[in-house]
Biotite code that builds the C-alpha atoms (Angstrom):
import biotite.structure as struc

atoms = struc.array([
    struc.Atom([-0.052, -0.002, -0.057], chain_id="A", res_id=1, res_name="UNK", atom_name="CA", element="C"),
    struc.Atom([1.436, 3.315, -0.973], chain_id="A", res_id=2, res_name="UNK", atom_name="CA", element="C"),
    struc.Atom([1.948, 6.023, 1.789], chain_id="A", res_id=3, res_name="UNK", atom_name="CA", element="C"),
    struc.Atom([-0.156, 9.072, 1.239], chain_id="A", res_id=4, res_name="UNK", atom_name="CA", element="C"),
    struc.Atom([1.950, 12.071, 0.186], chain_id="A", res_id=5, res_name="UNK", atom_name="CA", element="C"),
    struc.Atom([2.623, 14.505, 2.991], chain_id="A", res_id=6, res_name="UNK", atom_name="CA", element="C"),
    struc.Atom([2.733, 17.367, 0.518], chain_id="A", res_id=7, res_name="UNK", atom_name="CA", element="C"),
    struc.Atom([1.353, 17.664, -2.974], chain_id="A", res_id=8, res_name="UNK", atom_name="CA", element="C"),
    struc.Atom([2.574, 19.729, -5.897], chain_id="A", res_id=9, res_name="UNK", atom_name="CA", element="C"),
    struc.Atom([0.245, 22.028, -7.826], chain_id="A", res_id=10, res_name="UNK", atom_name="CA", element="C"),
    struc.Atom([-0.161, 19.341, -10.631], chain_id="A", res_id=11, res_name="UNK", atom_name="CA", element="C"),
    struc.Atom([-1.324, 16.880, -7.919], chain_id="A", res_id=12, res_name="UNK", atom_name="CA", element="C"),
    struc.Atom([-4.380, 19.002, -7.245], chain_id="A", res_id=13, res_name="UNK", atom_name="CA", element="C"),
    struc.Atom([-7.573, 17.743, -8.660], chain_id="A", res_id=14, res_name="UNK", atom_name="CA", element="C"),
    struc.Atom([-8.910, 20.497, -11.002], chain_id="A", res_id=15, res_name="UNK", atom_name="CA", element="C"),
    struc.Atom([-12.347, 20.393, -12.666], chain_id="A", res_id=16, res_name="UNK", atom_name="CA", element="C"),
    struc.Atom([-12.898, 19.970, -16.550], chain_id="A", res_id=17, res_name="UNK", atom_name="CA", element="C"),
    struc.Atom([-12.438, 23.863, -16.794], chain_id="A", res_id=18, res_name="UNK", atom_name="CA", element="C"),
    struc.Atom([-9.095, 23.613, -15.122], chain_id="A", res_id=19, res_name="UNK", atom_name="CA", element="C"),
    struc.Atom([-10.408, 25.104, -11.890], chain_id="A", res_id=20, res_name="UNK", atom_name="CA", element="C"),
    struc.Atom([-10.518, 24.351, -8.132], chain_id="A", res_id=21, res_name="UNK", atom_name="CA", element="C"),
    struc.Atom([-12.636, 26.159, -5.493], chain_id="A", res_id=22, res_name="UNK", atom_name="CA", element="C"),
    struc.Atom([-10.771, 28.182, -2.864], chain_id="A", res_id=23, res_name="UNK", atom_name="CA", element="C"),
    struc.Atom([-12.379, 29.013, 0.520], chain_id="A", res_id=24, res_name="UNK", atom_name="CA", element="C"),
    struc.Atom([-10.839, 32.084, 1.915], chain_id="A", res_id=25, res_name="UNK", atom_name="CA", element="C"),
    struc.Atom([-10.833, 32.396, 5.794], chain_id="A", res_id=26, res_name="UNK", atom_name="CA", element="C"),
    struc.Atom([-9.371, 34.968, 8.200], chain_id="A", res_id=27, res_name="UNK", atom_name="CA", element="C"),
    struc.Atom([-6.425, 33.082, 9.766], chain_id="A", res_id=28, res_name="UNK", atom_name="CA", element="C"),
    struc.Atom([-6.924, 34.154, 13.484], chain_id="A", res_id=29, res_name="UNK", atom_name="CA", element="C"),
    struc.Atom([-10.744, 34.471, 13.833], chain_id="A", res_id=30, res_name="UNK", atom_name="CA", element="C"),
    struc.Atom([-11.397, 31.640, 11.343], chain_id="A", res_id=31, res_name="UNK", atom_name="CA", element="C"),
    struc.Atom([-14.176, 33.887, 9.837], chain_id="A", res_id=32, res_name="UNK", atom_name="CA", element="C"),
    struc.Atom([-15.033, 32.611, 6.279], chain_id="A", res_id=33, res_name="UNK", atom_name="CA", element="C"),
    struc.Atom([-14.641, 35.577, 3.992], chain_id="A", res_id=34, res_name="UNK", atom_name="CA", element="C"),
    struc.Atom([-15.345, 34.523, 0.411], chain_id="A", res_id=35, res_name="UNK", atom_name="CA", element="C"),
    struc.Atom([-15.122, 31.651, -2.111], chain_id="A", res_id=36, res_name="UNK", atom_name="CA", element="C"),
    struc.Atom([-13.636, 31.990, -5.476], chain_id="A", res_id=37, res_name="UNK", atom_name="CA", element="C"),
    struc.Atom([-11.894, 29.757, -8.095], chain_id="A", res_id=38, res_name="UNK", atom_name="CA", element="C"),
    struc.Atom([-8.126, 29.339, -8.907], chain_id="A", res_id=39, res_name="UNK", atom_name="CA", element="C"),
    struc.Atom([-6.429, 27.457, -11.707], chain_id="A", res_id=40, res_name="UNK", atom_name="CA", element="C"),
    struc.Atom([-3.033, 26.150, -11.872], chain_id="A", res_id=41, res_name="UNK", atom_name="CA", element="C"),
    struc.Atom([-1.456, 29.506, -12.558], chain_id="A", res_id=42, res_name="UNK", atom_name="CA", element="C"),
    struc.Atom([-3.245, 31.432, -9.906], chain_id="A", res_id=43, res_name="UNK", atom_name="CA", element="C"),
    struc.Atom([-2.451, 28.868, -7.216], chain_id="A", res_id=44, res_name="UNK", atom_name="CA", element="C"),
    struc.Atom([1.230, 29.345, -8.369], chain_id="A", res_id=45, res_name="UNK", atom_name="CA", element="C"),
    struc.Atom([0.935, 33.170, -8.185], chain_id="A", res_id=46, res_name="UNK", atom_name="CA", element="C"),
    struc.Atom([-0.835, 32.999, -4.862], chain_id="A", res_id=47, res_name="UNK", atom_name="CA", element="C"),
    struc.Atom([2.042, 30.775, -3.319], chain_id="A", res_id=48, res_name="UNK", atom_name="CA", element="C"),
    struc.Atom([4.761, 32.940, -4.935], chain_id="A", res_id=49, res_name="UNK", atom_name="CA", element="C"),
    struc.Atom([3.442, 36.389, -4.052], chain_id="A", res_id=50, res_name="UNK", atom_name="CA", element="C"),
    struc.Atom([1.881, 35.811, -0.661], chain_id="A", res_id=51, res_name="UNK", atom_name="CA", element="C"),
    struc.Atom([-1.361, 37.506, -2.093], chain_id="A", res_id=52, res_name="UNK", atom_name="CA", element="C"),
    struc.Atom([-4.514, 35.789, -3.175], chain_id="A", res_id=53, res_name="UNK", atom_name="CA", element="C"),
    struc.Atom([-4.963, 35.415, -7.025], chain_id="A", res_id=54, res_name="UNK", atom_name="CA", element="C"),
    struc.Atom([-8.063, 33.943, -8.771], chain_id="A", res_id=55, res_name="UNK", atom_name="CA", element="C"),
    struc.Atom([-9.410, 33.166, -12.034], chain_id="A", res_id=56, res_name="UNK", atom_name="CA", element="C"),
    struc.Atom([-12.562, 35.116, -13.094], chain_id="A", res_id=57, res_name="UNK", atom_name="CA", element="C"),
    struc.Atom([-15.020, 32.729, -14.877], chain_id="A", res_id=58, res_name="UNK", atom_name="CA", element="C"),
    struc.Atom([-16.988, 35.712, -16.156], chain_id="A", res_id=59, res_name="UNK", atom_name="CA", element="C"),
    struc.Atom([-14.053, 37.913, -17.300], chain_id="A", res_id=60, res_name="UNK", atom_name="CA", element="C"),
    struc.Atom([-11.774, 35.001, -18.239], chain_id="A", res_id=61, res_name="UNK", atom_name="CA", element="C"),
    struc.Atom([-8.853, 36.784, -16.564], chain_id="A", res_id=62, res_name="UNK", atom_name="CA", element="C"),
    struc.Atom([-6.686, 36.582, -13.440], chain_id="A", res_id=63, res_name="UNK", atom_name="CA", element="C"),
    struc.Atom([-7.289, 38.956, -10.602], chain_id="A", res_id=64, res_name="UNK", atom_name="CA", element="C"),
    struc.Atom([-5.584, 39.705, -7.388], chain_id="A", res_id=65, res_name="UNK", atom_name="CA", element="C"),
    struc.Atom([-7.868, 40.383, -4.473], chain_id="A", res_id=66, res_name="UNK", atom_name="CA", element="C"),
    struc.Atom([-7.575, 44.130, -3.354], chain_id="A", res_id=67, res_name="UNK", atom_name="CA", element="C"),
    struc.Atom([-5.570, 45.152, -6.509], chain_id="A", res_id=68, res_name="UNK", atom_name="CA", element="C"),
    struc.Atom([-7.860, 48.117, -7.130], chain_id="A", res_id=69, res_name="UNK", atom_name="CA", element="C"),
    struc.Atom([-9.596, 48.511, -3.707], chain_id="A", res_id=70, res_name="UNK", atom_name="CA", element="C"),
    struc.Atom([-6.431, 47.936, -1.502], chain_id="A", res_id=71, res_name="UNK", atom_name="CA", element="C"),
    struc.Atom([-8.281, 45.288, 0.515], chain_id="A", res_id=72, res_name="UNK", atom_name="CA", element="C"),
    struc.Atom([-5.613, 42.819, -0.025], chain_id="A", res_id=73, res_name="UNK", atom_name="CA", element="C"),
    struc.Atom([-5.380, 39.399, 1.533], chain_id="A", res_id=74, res_name="UNK", atom_name="CA", element="C"),
    struc.Atom([-1.893, 38.471, 2.952], chain_id="A", res_id=75, res_name="UNK", atom_name="CA", element="C"),
    struc.Atom([-1.702, 34.604, 2.748], chain_id="A", res_id=76, res_name="UNK", atom_name="CA", element="C"),
    struc.Atom([-0.863, 32.852, 5.915], chain_id="A", res_id=77, res_name="UNK", atom_name="CA", element="C"),
    struc.Atom([-1.269, 29.322, 4.727], chain_id="A", res_id=78, res_name="UNK", atom_name="CA", element="C"),
    struc.Atom([-2.927, 27.291, 1.908], chain_id="A", res_id=79, res_name="UNK", atom_name="CA", element="C"),
    struc.Atom([-4.311, 23.882, 2.755], chain_id="A", res_id=80, res_name="UNK", atom_name="CA", element="C"),
    struc.Atom([-6.091, 21.280, 0.634], chain_id="A", res_id=81, res_name="UNK", atom_name="CA", element="C"),
    struc.Atom([-8.719, 18.723, 1.464], chain_id="A", res_id=82, res_name="UNK", atom_name="CA", element="C"),
    struc.Atom([-8.441, 14.992, 1.666], chain_id="A", res_id=83, res_name="UNK", atom_name="CA", element="C"),
    struc.Atom([-9.561, 14.648, -1.957], chain_id="A", res_id=84, res_name="UNK", atom_name="CA", element="C"),
    struc.Atom([-7.403, 17.478, -3.186], chain_id="A", res_id=85, res_name="UNK", atom_name="CA", element="C"),
    struc.Atom([-10.148, 19.070, -4.882], chain_id="A", res_id=86, res_name="UNK", atom_name="CA", element="C"),
    struc.Atom([-10.734, 22.155, -2.757], chain_id="A", res_id=87, res_name="UNK", atom_name="CA", element="C"),
    struc.Atom([-8.400, 24.676, -1.083], chain_id="A", res_id=88, res_name="UNK", atom_name="CA", element="C"),
    struc.Atom([-8.540, 26.559, 2.162], chain_id="A", res_id=89, res_name="UNK", atom_name="CA", element="C"),
    struc.Atom([-6.627, 29.759, 2.035], chain_id="A", res_id=90, res_name="UNK", atom_name="CA", element="C"),
    struc.Atom([-6.008, 31.365, 5.563], chain_id="A", res_id=91, res_name="UNK", atom_name="CA", element="C"),
    struc.Atom([-5.398, 35.028, 5.065], chain_id="A", res_id=92, res_name="UNK", atom_name="CA", element="C"),
    struc.Atom([-5.057, 38.390, 7.068], chain_id="A", res_id=93, res_name="UNK", atom_name="CA", element="C"),
    struc.Atom([-7.618, 40.453, 5.367], chain_id="A", res_id=94, res_name="UNK", atom_name="CA", element="C"),
    struc.Atom([-7.111, 44.158, 5.041], chain_id="A", res_id=95, res_name="UNK", atom_name="CA", element="C"),
    struc.Atom([-10.431, 46.107, 5.126], chain_id="A", res_id=96, res_name="UNK", atom_name="CA", element="C"),
    struc.Atom([-13.439, 44.035, 3.735], chain_id="A", res_id=97, res_name="UNK", atom_name="CA", element="C"),
    struc.Atom([-13.583, 40.887, 1.634], chain_id="A", res_id=98, res_name="UNK", atom_name="CA", element="C"),
    struc.Atom([-16.981, 41.453, -0.118], chain_id="A", res_id=99, res_name="UNK", atom_name="CA", element="C"),
    struc.Atom([-17.541, 43.815, -3.042], chain_id="A", res_id=100, res_name="UNK", atom_name="CA", element="C"),
    struc.Atom([-20.810, 44.943, -1.340], chain_id="A", res_id=101, res_name="UNK", atom_name="CA", element="C"),
    struc.Atom([-18.695, 46.659, 1.455], chain_id="A", res_id=102, res_name="UNK", atom_name="CA", element="C"),
    struc.Atom([-19.368, 43.887, 3.920], chain_id="A", res_id=103, res_name="UNK", atom_name="CA", element="C"),
    struc.Atom([-16.559, 42.275, 5.870], chain_id="A", res_id=104, res_name="UNK", atom_name="CA", element="C"),
    struc.Atom([-17.474, 38.839, 4.589], chain_id="A", res_id=105, res_name="UNK", atom_name="CA", element="C"),
    struc.Atom([-19.444, 37.695, 1.576], chain_id="A", res_id=106, res_name="UNK", atom_name="CA", element="C"),
    struc.Atom([-21.504, 35.362, 3.782], chain_id="A", res_id=107, res_name="UNK", atom_name="CA", element="C"),
    struc.Atom([-23.493, 38.136, 5.703], chain_id="A", res_id=108, res_name="UNK", atom_name="CA", element="C"),
    struc.Atom([-26.945, 36.725, 4.806], chain_id="A", res_id=109, res_name="UNK", atom_name="CA", element="C"),
    struc.Atom([-28.796, 33.674, 6.141], chain_id="A", res_id=110, res_name="UNK", atom_name="CA", element="C"),
    struc.Atom([-31.990, 31.648, 5.662], chain_id="A", res_id=111, res_name="UNK", atom_name="CA", element="C"),
    struc.Atom([-34.556, 31.991, 8.387], chain_id="A", res_id=112, res_name="UNK", atom_name="CA", element="C"),
    struc.Atom([-35.073, 28.547, 9.813], chain_id="A", res_id=113, res_name="UNK", atom_name="CA", element="C"),
    struc.Atom([-38.449, 27.448, 11.177], chain_id="A", res_id=114, res_name="UNK", atom_name="CA", element="C"),
    struc.Atom([-38.894, 28.473, 14.736], chain_id="A", res_id=115, res_name="UNK", atom_name="CA", element="C"),
    struc.Atom([-35.534, 30.113, 14.832], chain_id="A", res_id=116, res_name="UNK", atom_name="CA", element="C"),
    struc.Atom([-35.278, 33.776, 15.913], chain_id="A", res_id=117, res_name="UNK", atom_name="CA", element="C"),
    struc.Atom([-33.634, 36.224, 13.595], chain_id="A", res_id=118, res_name="UNK", atom_name="CA", element="C"),
    struc.Atom([-30.085, 36.588, 14.760], chain_id="A", res_id=119, res_name="UNK", atom_name="CA", element="C"),
    struc.Atom([-29.238, 40.108, 16.154], chain_id="A", res_id=120, res_name="UNK", atom_name="CA", element="C"),
    struc.Atom([-27.001, 42.479, 14.409], chain_id="A", res_id=121, res_name="UNK", atom_name="CA", element="C"),
    struc.Atom([-23.393, 42.272, 15.485], chain_id="A", res_id=122, res_name="UNK", atom_name="CA", element="C"),
    struc.Atom([-22.271, 44.538, 18.198], chain_id="A", res_id=123, res_name="UNK", atom_name="CA", element="C"),
    struc.Atom([-18.652, 43.594, 17.855], chain_id="A", res_id=124, res_name="UNK", atom_name="CA", element="C"),
    struc.Atom([-16.761, 46.847, 17.696], chain_id="A", res_id=125, res_name="UNK", atom_name="CA", element="C"),
    struc.Atom([-14.168, 45.709, 15.162], chain_id="A", res_id=126, res_name="UNK", atom_name="CA", element="C"),
    struc.Atom([-16.794, 44.299, 12.819], chain_id="A", res_id=127, res_name="UNK", atom_name="CA", element="C"),
    struc.Atom([-18.998, 47.463, 13.070], chain_id="A", res_id=128, res_name="UNK", atom_name="CA", element="C"),
    struc.Atom([-16.019, 49.818, 12.496], chain_id="A", res_id=129, res_name="UNK", atom_name="CA", element="C"),
    struc.Atom([-14.853, 47.766, 9.461], chain_id="A", res_id=130, res_name="UNK", atom_name="CA", element="C"),
    struc.Atom([-18.378, 47.786, 8.030], chain_id="A", res_id=131, res_name="UNK", atom_name="CA", element="C"),
    struc.Atom([-18.751, 51.494, 8.663], chain_id="A", res_id=132, res_name="UNK", atom_name="CA", element="C"),
    struc.Atom([-15.381, 52.268, 6.995], chain_id="A", res_id=133, res_name="UNK", atom_name="CA", element="C"),
    struc.Atom([-16.257, 50.213, 3.984], chain_id="A", res_id=134, res_name="UNK", atom_name="CA", element="C"),
    struc.Atom([-19.474, 52.337, 3.497], chain_id="A", res_id=135, res_name="UNK", atom_name="CA", element="C"),
    struc.Atom([-17.552, 55.509, 3.811], chain_id="A", res_id=136, res_name="UNK", atom_name="CA", element="C"),
    struc.Atom([-14.991, 54.298, 1.277], chain_id="A", res_id=137, res_name="UNK", atom_name="CA", element="C"),
    struc.Atom([-17.940, 53.432, -1.014], chain_id="A", res_id=138, res_name="UNK", atom_name="CA", element="C"),
    struc.Atom([-19.506, 57.009, -0.516], chain_id="A", res_id=139, res_name="UNK", atom_name="CA", element="C"),
    struc.Atom([-16.030, 58.345, -1.564], chain_id="A", res_id=140, res_name="UNK", atom_name="CA", element="C"),
    struc.Atom([-15.926, 56.226, -4.787], chain_id="A", res_id=141, res_name="UNK", atom_name="CA", element="C"),
    struc.Atom([-19.441, 56.781, -5.815], chain_id="A", res_id=142, res_name="UNK", atom_name="CA", element="C"),
    struc.Atom([-20.229, 60.136, -4.343], chain_id="A", res_id=143, res_name="UNK", atom_name="CA", element="C"),
    struc.Atom([-24.109, 59.546, -4.485], chain_id="A", res_id=144, res_name="UNK", atom_name="CA", element="C"),
    struc.Atom([-26.212, 62.593, -4.793], chain_id="A", res_id=145, res_name="UNK", atom_name="CA", element="C"),
    struc.Atom([-27.918, 63.638, -1.398], chain_id="A", res_id=146, res_name="UNK", atom_name="CA", element="C"),
    struc.Atom([-25.533, 61.702, 0.573], chain_id="A", res_id=147, res_name="UNK", atom_name="CA", element="C"),
    struc.Atom([-24.344, 63.462, 3.842], chain_id="A", res_id=148, res_name="UNK", atom_name="CA", element="C"),
    struc.Atom([-21.268, 61.709, 3.961], chain_id="A", res_id=149, res_name="UNK", atom_name="CA", element="C"),
    struc.Atom([-20.474, 62.585, 0.252], chain_id="A", res_id=150, res_name="UNK", atom_name="CA", element="C"),
    struc.Atom([-20.978, 66.205, 1.063], chain_id="A", res_id=151, res_name="UNK", atom_name="CA", element="C"),
    struc.Atom([-18.489, 66.025, 3.767], chain_id="A", res_id=152, res_name="UNK", atom_name="CA", element="C"),
    struc.Atom([-15.969, 64.218, 1.666], chain_id="A", res_id=153, res_name="UNK", atom_name="CA", element="C"),
    struc.Atom([-16.424, 66.821, -1.197], chain_id="A", res_id=154, res_name="UNK", atom_name="CA", element="C"),
    struc.Atom([-16.763, 69.828, 0.921], chain_id="A", res_id=155, res_name="UNK", atom_name="CA", element="C"),
    struc.Atom([-14.109, 72.233, 2.218], chain_id="A", res_id=156, res_name="UNK", atom_name="CA", element="C"),
    struc.Atom([-11.894, 70.494, 4.722], chain_id="A", res_id=157, res_name="UNK", atom_name="CA", element="C"),
    struc.Atom([-12.189, 73.312, 7.250], chain_id="A", res_id=158, res_name="UNK", atom_name="CA", element="C"),
    struc.Atom([-15.939, 72.735, 7.544], chain_id="A", res_id=159, res_name="UNK", atom_name="CA", element="C"),
    struc.Atom([-15.369, 69.018, 8.359], chain_id="A", res_id=160, res_name="UNK", atom_name="CA", element="C"),
    struc.Atom([-12.542, 69.763, 10.716], chain_id="A", res_id=161, res_name="UNK", atom_name="CA", element="C"),
    struc.Atom([-14.998, 72.389, 12.457], chain_id="A", res_id=162, res_name="UNK", atom_name="CA", element="C"),
    struc.Atom([-17.556, 69.644, 12.814], chain_id="A", res_id=163, res_name="UNK", atom_name="CA", element="C"),
    struc.Atom([-15.176, 67.408, 14.596], chain_id="A", res_id=164, res_name="UNK", atom_name="CA", element="C"),
    struc.Atom([-14.600, 70.289, 17.151], chain_id="A", res_id=165, res_name="UNK", atom_name="CA", element="C"),
    struc.Atom([-18.447, 70.620, 17.540], chain_id="A", res_id=166, res_name="UNK", atom_name="CA", element="C"),
    struc.Atom([-18.978, 66.902, 18.116], chain_id="A", res_id=167, res_name="UNK", atom_name="CA", element="C"),
    struc.Atom([-16.072, 66.699, 20.649], chain_id="A", res_id=168, res_name="UNK", atom_name="CA", element="C"),
    struc.Atom([-17.528, 69.566, 22.564], chain_id="A", res_id=169, res_name="UNK", atom_name="CA", element="C"),
    struc.Atom([-20.938, 67.745, 22.664], chain_id="A", res_id=170, res_name="UNK", atom_name="CA", element="C"),
    struc.Atom([-19.168, 64.684, 23.992], chain_id="A", res_id=171, res_name="UNK", atom_name="CA", element="C"),
    struc.Atom([-17.740, 66.774, 26.800], chain_id="A", res_id=172, res_name="UNK", atom_name="CA", element="C"),
    struc.Atom([-21.031, 68.359, 27.603], chain_id="A", res_id=173, res_name="UNK", atom_name="CA", element="C"),
    struc.Atom([-22.808, 65.077, 27.732], chain_id="A", res_id=174, res_name="UNK", atom_name="CA", element="C"),
    struc.Atom([-20.136, 63.639, 29.997], chain_id="A", res_id=175, res_name="UNK", atom_name="CA", element="C"),
    struc.Atom([-20.459, 66.619, 32.220], chain_id="A", res_id=176, res_name="UNK", atom_name="CA", element="C"),
    struc.Atom([-24.171, 66.244, 32.459], chain_id="A", res_id=177, res_name="UNK", atom_name="CA", element="C"),
    struc.Atom([-23.872, 62.566, 33.522], chain_id="A", res_id=178, res_name="UNK", atom_name="CA", element="C"),
    struc.Atom([-26.334, 61.466, 30.783], chain_id="A", res_id=179, res_name="UNK", atom_name="CA", element="C"),
    struc.Atom([-24.972, 58.171, 29.611], chain_id="A", res_id=180, res_name="UNK", atom_name="CA", element="C"),
    struc.Atom([-27.519, 57.687, 26.860], chain_id="A", res_id=181, res_name="UNK", atom_name="CA", element="C"),
    struc.Atom([-26.694, 61.100, 25.442], chain_id="A", res_id=182, res_name="UNK", atom_name="CA", element="C"),
    struc.Atom([-22.895, 60.455, 25.820], chain_id="A", res_id=183, res_name="UNK", atom_name="CA", element="C"),
    struc.Atom([-23.258, 57.210, 23.917], chain_id="A", res_id=184, res_name="UNK", atom_name="CA", element="C"),
    struc.Atom([-25.034, 59.156, 21.149], chain_id="A", res_id=185, res_name="UNK", atom_name="CA", element="C"),
    struc.Atom([-22.389, 61.869, 21.014], chain_id="A", res_id=186, res_name="UNK", atom_name="CA", element="C"),
    struc.Atom([-19.520, 59.515, 21.021], chain_id="A", res_id=187, res_name="UNK", atom_name="CA", element="C"),
    struc.Atom([-21.065, 57.702, 18.022], chain_id="A", res_id=188, res_name="UNK", atom_name="CA", element="C"),
    struc.Atom([-21.370, 61.124, 16.213], chain_id="A", res_id=189, res_name="UNK", atom_name="CA", element="C"),
    struc.Atom([-17.660, 61.906, 16.926], chain_id="A", res_id=190, res_name="UNK", atom_name="CA", element="C"),
    struc.Atom([-16.434, 58.397, 15.865], chain_id="A", res_id=191, res_name="UNK", atom_name="CA", element="C"),
    struc.Atom([-18.487, 58.727, 12.643], chain_id="A", res_id=192, res_name="UNK", atom_name="CA", element="C"),
    struc.Atom([-17.023, 62.143, 11.767], chain_id="A", res_id=193, res_name="UNK", atom_name="CA", element="C"),
    struc.Atom([-13.489, 60.995, 12.738], chain_id="A", res_id=194, res_name="UNK", atom_name="CA", element="C"),
    struc.Atom([-13.809, 58.066, 10.280], chain_id="A", res_id=195, res_name="UNK", atom_name="CA", element="C"),
    struc.Atom([-14.943, 60.428, 7.513], chain_id="A", res_id=196, res_name="UNK", atom_name="CA", element="C"),
    struc.Atom([-11.716, 62.384, 8.133], chain_id="A", res_id=197, res_name="UNK", atom_name="CA", element="C"),
    struc.Atom([-9.654, 59.206, 8.035], chain_id="A", res_id=198, res_name="UNK", atom_name="CA", element="C"),
    struc.Atom([-11.278, 58.061, 4.673], chain_id="A", res_id=199, res_name="UNK", atom_name="CA", element="C"),
    struc.Atom([-10.741, 61.552, 3.192], chain_id="A", res_id=200, res_name="UNK", atom_name="CA", element="C"),
    struc.Atom([-7.055, 61.488, 4.277], chain_id="A", res_id=201, res_name="UNK", atom_name="CA", element="C"),
    struc.Atom([-6.469, 57.841, 3.059], chain_id="A", res_id=202, res_name="UNK", atom_name="CA", element="C"),
    struc.Atom([-5.942, 56.672, 6.652], chain_id="A", res_id=203, res_name="UNK", atom_name="CA", element="C"),
    struc.Atom([-7.078, 53.122, 7.375], chain_id="A", res_id=204, res_name="UNK", atom_name="CA", element="C"),
    struc.Atom([-8.225, 51.373, 10.556], chain_id="A", res_id=205, res_name="UNK", atom_name="CA", element="C"),
    struc.Atom([-5.024, 49.313, 10.382], chain_id="A", res_id=206, res_name="UNK", atom_name="CA", element="C"),
    struc.Atom([-2.995, 52.434, 10.585], chain_id="A", res_id=207, res_name="UNK", atom_name="CA", element="C"),
    struc.Atom([-4.763, 53.673, 13.758], chain_id="A", res_id=208, res_name="UNK", atom_name="CA", element="C"),
    struc.Atom([-4.679, 50.138, 15.169], chain_id="A", res_id=209, res_name="UNK", atom_name="CA", element="C"),
    struc.Atom([-0.781, 50.126, 14.608], chain_id="A", res_id=210, res_name="UNK", atom_name="CA", element="C"),
    struc.Atom([-0.595, 53.509, 16.307], chain_id="A", res_id=211, res_name="UNK", atom_name="CA", element="C"),
    struc.Atom([-2.463, 52.167, 19.373], chain_id="A", res_id=212, res_name="UNK", atom_name="CA", element="C"),
    struc.Atom([-0.423, 49.154, 19.498], chain_id="A", res_id=213, res_name="UNK", atom_name="CA", element="C"),
    struc.Atom([2.638, 51.222, 19.789], chain_id="A", res_id=214, res_name="UNK", atom_name="CA", element="C"),
    struc.Atom([1.205, 53.196, 22.631], chain_id="A", res_id=215, res_name="UNK", atom_name="CA", element="C"),
    struc.Atom([0.226, 50.003, 24.396], chain_id="A", res_id=216, res_name="UNK", atom_name="CA", element="C"),
    struc.Atom([3.870, 48.961, 24.473], chain_id="A", res_id=217, res_name="UNK", atom_name="CA", element="C"),
    struc.Atom([5.017, 52.234, 25.444], chain_id="A", res_id=218, res_name="UNK", atom_name="CA", element="C"),
])
């Protein structure tokens, strides 16, 4: 009986009749499933060589690197294959969001099962901030008419910075009054406007996280 190979070569993978293999992309530390796409031999090789995820577009018939235009790149941590070698699991560190809709993951919808309550919206601060940042970036790209965010991004910078000062003052006043509900509301306003400044300046959540990490070590 032949011993099973501990490690396969790319040509040992089982590609379908179109020369493709499905790749499930997962956040390496939280194990959150981000997306599913297809690779062929060349895109598997490019993924392993570059440390970034490369896929084959079945609709456009071309290679594409995740985040090449949006900046939401995926740093590859590991690439695993299943027991039949016909599916890949790609562990990555996702920058920004994975879904083209602006959601963190492509799997943000679910079926309603009989007798099961609708799951509550996430209150995880990291997920909420990532989703908000993605929406702000989308407003910056599309500049939809009538959007308050688009108006802030297009308007004079001084007006936006003045708004930051006003929101910070309202946070101070709510804190002084001891009104926790109002304080929560005003902090939300301030965080939102601070993130508009970030998007306008091209500063990412990862940049701020790195800054805070440095301070934590200080």
